[in-house]
N, C-alpha and C positions, 0 to 999 in steps of 0.2 A: 565314659558314655559316646556310643556310637548313635548316631541321627540322618535320616534324609529326610531331603525337601520333597512339594509333589509341589507344583505350579500351576494353578484355578483362575488364569487369566490374571488379574493384577493383585492377588491373594497368592499366598508362598502359606501350605501348610507343613509346619513342620511336625516330623513325630517321631518319638525315642519311647526309644522298649522302656520298661519298671515300670509304668505308672498306668494306671486302670482309668476307663472311659466307657461306662457301660459295658457291657462285652466283652469289651478287647482289652490288649494289655497292653494301649497305646494311648498317650496322651495325644490334643490333635491344637496347638498354638497356631492363633492365626496372624500373618505378619502381614503389615501392608508395606508394600514394595512403593520407594519412593517413583513415580512415572519419571521416564527418559523423557528429553525433551529430544525432541528431532526437528530440522526447518521446514516448516510446510509447502509441502508443490503447490498447493490452492492457490496462494495466496499470492496474488499481485497487483503493483499499482496501475493504474489508468486512467490518463489524464483526457478530457473531454472539455472539448469548443464548443458552445453549441451558441443557438440565437435564440429570436420568437420562433424562426422557422423551423429549426429543429436540429438535430446536431451536425457540426462543421466538420468535426476530425476527431477521432476517439483513437487512442492510440497507449498501447501497452508499454510500460521502460522494461524495459530488462533486466534478467534478477541480477543484482550486484552492481547494478548502475546506479551513481550518483544524479541526483536531480539536479544540475552547479548551472550558473550562467552559461557556460558554452554547449551545454545540452539545450536550456529553455531557448536561446539563441536561434539553434539548430531549428527546432520544435516551431518558435515564431516563422522562422522562415517557410517552411513545409504547413503552417498554417494561413497564408497568405498565398499562397499558387493555391489552397482548398478554395478560400473566398473567394480568387481573380476567377476557380472554375466551377465551382458550385453556386455562387450569388454575386454572380455580376454587376447585378444593378445596384449591391452595396460597397462592389466593387468602386463604381464609380462615381458616388456617392461618398465614399468614404465609409470609412468603421470605425465605431470606439471599444476600446479593446478594456473589460472590465478584470482586475486580477490582484489579489491580497499584496502584500505588502511582507509578502517569503525574500527570505536575503537573493534570491537566484534572480527576483522580479526585479529590484531596485537596484542592484551593481550597475557601472557605469556602459559598461559594454552593452546590457540589455537595457537602456537608455538613451545611451547613442543608435543603435540597429532602429529605437523606434520611432527615433525622433530625423535621421535619414529618410526612412519610408516614410515619412508624413502618417505615421497611425498614432491616434488619439486614444490617447490613457486618461483614462474615470480615474478623479483617486479616489482611493480605497481612504476612510480613515484610521489611523494608528491601530485602535484597540476594538473593533467592529464583530462579535464574534453573531451576531444579527443577519448580516451582508456575508459571512461566510455560508458555502454552499457545501 
């Protein structure tokens, strides 16, 4: 028995000869096709540093980039330059960094960098979803 398909959006009409539907001689079966998954071009990651006066730095993470300790250390170097340029009064008085306990924030490389640059880190309790922004 031969059949043919007619696609309507996410539905497929399968028409088979020999069956009656109303006035015609075809039956119409609606079959839902499984949706195809594709990588979204819209979803991106953005890292934002801000203080009471507003945003100090906002940076989009490139597609297929992992935020590891080396990436985060480079980001901290860029944020230091931005604080020096945009918030000179906070640069002179010192600023406090508050970040969560993500692995890339707590590794030795990042902690040594923060210590060498005299950046004070506000402690973050191990599990505190109320403090996470």
